[in-house]
A tleap script that builds the chain and sets N, CA, C and O, in Angstrom:
source leaprc.protein.ff14SB
mol = sequence {
  NMET SER ASP VAL ILE ASN ARG ILE PHE SER
  ALA GLY LEU ASP LEU ALA GLY ALA LEU SER
  ARG ALA THR ASP LYS ALA VAL ALA GLN ARG
  VAL GLN ALA GLY MET ASP LYS LEU ASP ARG
  ALA ILE SER SER ILE GLN SER ALA ALA LEU
  ASP ARG LEU LEU CSER
}
set mol.1.N position { 173.329 -106.541 -23.056 }
set mol.1.CA position { 174.046 -107.534 -23.754 }
set mol.1.C position { 173.944 -106.869 -25.120 }
set mol.1.O position { 174.962 -106.489 -25.698 }
set mol.2.N position { 172.494 -106.694 -25.747 }
set mol.2.CA position { 172.607 -106.335 -27.417 }
set mol.2.C position { 173.374 -105.045 -27.596 }
set mol.2.O position { 173.930 -104.750 -28.654 }
set mol.3.N position { 173.377 -104.297 -26.522 }
set mol.3.CA position { 173.930 -102.903 -26.964 }
set mol.3.C position { 175.543 -103.238 -26.996 }
set mol.3.O position { 176.196 -102.551 -27.781 }
set mol.4.N position { 176.122 -104.044 -26.362 }
set mol.4.CA position { 177.684 -104.524 -26.421 }
set mol.4.C position { 177.810 -104.904 -27.759 }
set mol.4.O position { 178.476 -104.246 -28.559 }
set mol.5.N position { 176.997 -106.288 -28.152 }
set mol.5.CA position { 176.925 -106.750 -29.542 }
set mol.5.C position { 177.039 -105.583 -30.809 }
set mol.5.O position { 177.949 -105.457 -31.628 }
set mol.6.N position { 175.999 -104.921 -30.688 }
set mol.6.CA position { 175.741 -103.773 -31.516 }
set mol.6.C position { 177.165 -102.837 -31.792 }
set mol.6.O position { 177.640 -102.579 -32.898 }
set mol.7.N position { 177.646 -102.451 -30.582 }
set mol.7.CA position { 178.802 -101.307 -30.538 }
set mol.7.C position { 179.905 -102.296 -31.162 }
set mol.7.O position { 180.617 -101.690 -31.963 }
set mol.8.N position { 180.229 -103.594 -31.023 }
set mol.8.CA position { 180.985 -104.283 -31.711 }
set mol.8.C position { 181.029 -104.419 -33.077 }
set mol.8.O position { 182.029 -104.162 -33.748 }
set mol.9.N position { 179.697 -104.920 -33.632 }
set mol.9.CA position { 179.165 -104.566 -35.032 }
set mol.9.C position { 179.591 -103.635 -35.621 }
set mol.9.O position { 180.239 -103.643 -36.667 }
set mol.10.N position { 179.168 -102.518 -34.822 }
set mol.10.CA position { 179.442 -101.230 -35.610 }
set mol.10.C position { 180.978 -100.630 -35.651 }
set mol.10.O position { 181.269 -99.669 -36.364 }
set mol.11.N position { 181.878 -101.274 -34.845 }
set mol.11.CA position { 183.228 -101.022 -35.235 }
set mol.11.C position { 183.995 -101.845 -36.338 }
set mol.11.O position { 184.945 -101.488 -37.035 }
set mol.12.N position { 183.365 -102.966 -36.305 }
set mol.12.CA position { 183.408 -103.875 -37.355 }
set mol.12.C position { 183.064 -103.539 -39.059 }
set mol.12.O position { 183.714 -103.895 -40.042 }
set mol.13.N position { 181.894 -102.783 -38.997 }
set mol.13.CA position { 181.578 -101.802 -40.117 }
set mol.13.C position { 182.647 -100.571 -40.149 }
set mol.13.O position { 183.362 -100.332 -41.122 }
set mol.14.N position { 182.646 -99.978 -39.180 }
set mol.14.CA position { 183.812 -98.700 -39.472 }
set mol.14.C position { 185.256 -99.512 -40.151 }
set mol.14.O position { 185.852 -99.058 -41.127 }
set mol.15.N position { 185.640 -100.709 -39.466 }
set mol.15.CA position { 186.933 -101.402 -40.236 }
set mol.15.C position { 186.549 -102.128 -41.347 }
set mol.15.O position { 187.554 -102.741 -41.708 }
set mol.16.N position { 185.434 -102.433 -42.226 }
set mol.16.CA position { 185.217 -102.572 -42.861 }
set mol.16.C position { 185.243 -101.389 -44.287 }
set mol.16.O position { 185.704 -101.750 -45.370 }
set mol.17.N position { 184.829 -100.346 -44.126 }
set mol.17.CA position { 184.820 -99.227 -44.427 }
set mol.17.C position { 186.591 -98.812 -44.888 }
set mol.17.O position { 187.272 -98.431 -45.840 }
set mol.18.N position { 186.676 -99.177 -43.563 }
set mol.18.CA position { 188.723 -98.362 -43.623 }
set mol.18.C position { 189.344 -99.889 -44.457 }
set mol.18.O position { 190.568 -99.830 -44.575 }
set mol.19.N position { 188.905 -100.824 -44.869 }
set mol.19.CA position { 189.354 -101.951 -45.578 }
set mol.19.C position { 189.077 -101.496 -46.726 }
set mol.19.O position { 190.042 -101.104 -47.381 }
set mol.20.N position { 187.997 -101.414 -47.217 }
set mol.20.CA position { 188.051 -101.027 -48.712 }
set mol.20.C position { 188.539 -99.559 -49.184 }
set mol.20.O position { 188.185 -99.061 -50.252 }
set mol.21.N position { 189.317 -98.988 -48.339 }
set mol.21.CA position { 190.199 -97.861 -48.737 }
set mol.21.C position { 191.510 -98.085 -48.354 }
set mol.21.O position { 192.277 -97.130 -48.483 }
set mol.22.N position { 191.969 -99.175 -47.893 }
set mol.22.CA position { 193.171 -99.424 -47.688 }
set mol.22.C position { 194.151 -99.830 -49.280 }
set mol.22.O position { 193.849 -100.590 -50.200 }
set mol.23.N position { 195.111 -99.149 -49.124 }
set mol.23.CA position { 195.804 -99.434 -50.422 }
set mol.23.C position { 196.960 -100.212 -49.906 }
set mol.23.O position { 197.570 -100.890 -50.731 }
set mol.24.N position { 197.371 -100.220 -48.619 }
set mol.24.CA position { 198.756 -100.895 -48.408 }
set mol.24.C position { 198.244 -102.346 -48.064 }
set mol.24.O position { 197.160 -102.419 -47.485 }
set mol.25.N position { 198.939 -103.541 -48.373 }
set mol.25.CA position { 198.410 -104.757 -48.467 }
set mol.25.C position { 198.723 -104.934 -46.737 }
set mol.25.O position { 197.770 -105.370 -46.090 }
set mol.26.N position { 199.803 -104.666 -46.090 }
set mol.26.CA position { 199.834 -105.109 -44.545 }
set mol.26.C position { 198.874 -104.361 -43.948 }
set mol.26.O position { 198.354 -104.985 -43.023 }
set mol.27.N position { 198.432 -103.280 -44.105 }
set mol.27.CA position { 197.223 -102.321 -43.623 }
set mol.27.C position { 196.211 -103.315 -43.709 }
set mol.27.O position { 195.809 -103.804 -42.654 }
set mol.28.N position { 195.664 -103.751 -44.950 }
set mol.28.CA position { 194.688 -104.455 -45.416 }
set mol.28.C position { 194.555 -105.823 -44.554 }
set mol.28.O position { 193.476 -106.252 -44.145 }
set mol.29.N position { 195.657 -106.367 -44.365 }
set mol.29.CA position { 195.749 -107.524 -43.452 }
set mol.29.C position { 195.256 -107.470 -41.983 }
set mol.29.O position { 194.402 -108.104 -41.363 }
set mol.30.N position { 196.388 -106.160 -41.559 }
set mol.30.CA position { 195.815 -105.968 -40.088 }
set mol.30.C position { 194.292 -105.500 -39.852 }
set mol.30.O position { 193.702 -105.850 -38.830 }
set mol.31.N position { 193.679 -104.703 -40.824 }
set mol.31.CA position { 192.172 -104.539 -40.586 }
set mol.31.C position { 191.809 -105.422 -40.618 }
set mol.31.O position { 191.577 -105.856 -39.490 }
set mol.32.N position { 191.459 -106.403 -41.788 }
set mol.32.CA position { 191.001 -107.817 -41.831 }
set mol.32.C position { 191.140 -108.555 -40.381 }
set mol.32.O position { 190.281 -108.726 -39.516 }
set mol.33.N position { 192.177 -108.839 -40.403 }
set mol.33.CA position { 192.396 -109.404 -38.928 }
set mol.33.C position { 191.379 -108.633 -37.453 }
set mol.33.O position { 190.880 -109.296 -36.544 }
set mol.34.N position { 191.324 -107.520 -37.562 }
set mol.34.CA position { 190.423 -107.197 -36.420 }
set mol.34.C position { 189.205 -107.183 -36.783 }
set mol.34.O position { 188.453 -107.278 -35.814 }
set mol.35.N position { 188.720 -107.110 -37.699 }
set mol.35.CA position { 187.579 -107.758 -38.362 }
set mol.35.C position { 187.136 -109.098 -37.656 }
set mol.35.O position { 186.176 -109.268 -36.904 }
set mol.36.N position { 187.965 -109.895 -38.037 }
set mol.36.CA position { 187.601 -111.111 -37.546 }
set mol.36.C position { 187.772 -111.576 -36.222 }
set mol.36.O position { 187.289 -112.658 -35.888 }
set mol.37.N position { 188.410 -110.870 -35.434 }
set mol.37.CA position { 188.648 -110.713 -33.946 }
set mol.37.C position { 187.036 -110.076 -33.567 }
set mol.37.O position { 186.421 -110.606 -32.641 }
set mol.38.N position { 186.498 -109.084 -34.228 }
set mol.38.CA position { 185.450 -108.771 -33.617 }
set mol.38.C position { 184.105 -109.708 -34.021 }
set mol.38.O position { 183.115 -109.694 -33.290 }
set mol.39.N position { 184.147 -110.369 -35.018 }
set mol.39.CA position { 183.202 -111.814 -35.614 }
set mol.39.C position { 183.370 -112.522 -34.564 }
set mol.39.O position { 182.361 -112.793 -33.912 }
set mol.40.N position { 184.415 -112.916 -34.201 }
set mol.40.CA position { 184.840 -114.296 -33.221 }
set mol.40.C position { 184.038 -113.743 -31.643 }
set mol.40.O position { 183.440 -114.515 -30.892 }
set mol.41.N position { 184.188 -112.450 -31.435 }
set mol.41.CA position { 184.075 -112.005 -30.022 }
set mol.41.C position { 182.196 -111.691 -30.171 }
set mol.41.O position { 181.448 -111.664 -29.193 }
set mol.42.N position { 181.896 -111.552 -31.141 }
set mol.42.CA position { 180.506 -111.494 -31.280 }
set mol.42.C position { 179.706 -113.043 -31.235 }
set mol.42.O position { 178.586 -113.217 -30.756 }
set mol.43.N position { 180.291 -113.761 -31.652 }
set mol.43.CA position { 179.843 -115.318 -31.735 }
set mol.43.C position { 179.989 -115.766 -30.506 }
set mol.43.O position { 179.124 -116.458 -29.970 }
set mol.44.N position { 181.277 -115.366 -29.831 }
set mol.44.CA position { 181.082 -115.646 -28.295 }
set mol.44.C position { 180.440 -115.511 -27.322 }
set mol.44.O position { 180.206 -116.272 -26.384 }
set mol.45.N position { 179.930 -113.801 -27.701 }
set mol.45.CA position { 178.812 -113.447 -26.641 }
set mol.45.C position { 177.855 -113.891 -27.050 }
set mol.45.O position { 177.235 -114.266 -26.055 }
set mol.46.N position { 177.106 -114.181 -28.204 }
set mol.46.CA position { 175.886 -114.809 -28.559 }
set mol.46.C position { 176.203 -116.247 -27.868 }
set mol.46.O position { 175.348 -116.543 -27.033 }
set mol.47.N position { 176.926 -116.915 -27.979 }
set mol.47.CA position { 176.612 -118.622 -27.720 }
set mol.47.C position { 176.730 -118.170 -26.187 }
set mol.47.O position { 175.947 -118.813 -25.488 }
set mol.48.N position { 177.413 -117.339 -25.553 }
set mol.48.CA position { 177.342 -117.479 -24.247 }
set mol.48.C position { 175.790 -116.826 -23.549 }
set mol.48.O position { 175.277 -117.068 -22.456 }
set mol.49.N position { 175.408 -116.081 -24.474 }
set mol.49.CA position { 174.071 -115.662 -23.990 }
set mol.49.C position { 173.105 -116.652 -24.198 }
set mol.49.O position { 172.109 -116.745 -23.481 }
set mol.50.N position { 173.343 -117.399 -25.138 }
set mol.50.CA position { 172.282 -118.442 -25.689 }
set mol.50.C position { 172.714 -119.910 -24.605 }
set mol.50.O position { 171.974 -120.725 -24.055 }
set mol.51.N position { 173.499 -119.843 -24.613 }
set mol.51.CA position { 173.945 -120.887 -23.083 }
set mol.51.C position { 173.297 -120.574 -21.702 }
set mol.51.O position { 172.733 -121.410 -20.995 }
set mol.52.N position { 173.447 -119.325 -21.431 }
set mol.52.CA position { 172.893 -118.609 -20.161 }
set mol.52.C position { 171.320 -119.064 -20.395 }
set mol.52.O position { 170.814 -119.698 -19.468 }
set mol.53.N position { 170.607 -118.827 -21.412 }
set mol.53.CA position { 169.052 -118.644 -21.419 }
set mol.53.C position { 168.736 -120.198 -21.761 }
set mol.53.O position { 167.573 -120.592 -21.848 }
set mol.54.N position { 169.562 -120.830 -21.901 }
set mol.54.CA position { 168.910 -122.621 -21.712 }
set mol.54.C position { 169.379 -123.493 -20.766 }
set mol.54.O position { 169.160 -124.704 -20.719 }
set mol.55.N position { 170.250 -122.614 -19.769 }
set mol.55.CA position { 170.480 -123.557 -18.555 }
set mol.55.C position { 169.412 -122.970 -17.438 }
set mol.55.O position { 169.327 -123.497 -16.329 }
savepdb mol mol.pdb
quit
């Protein structure tokens, strides 16, 4: 499970690097949206793992 989270986090870092280089506003918005989706996915995975541990 942690390997999956690490890979998603790494993809988010890659997108953050791309975002810092994006000069087109539309591109920057799409990259940011992708980062937000990855952040939500990580949160969902962590919540599900915690729920599973506590039940």
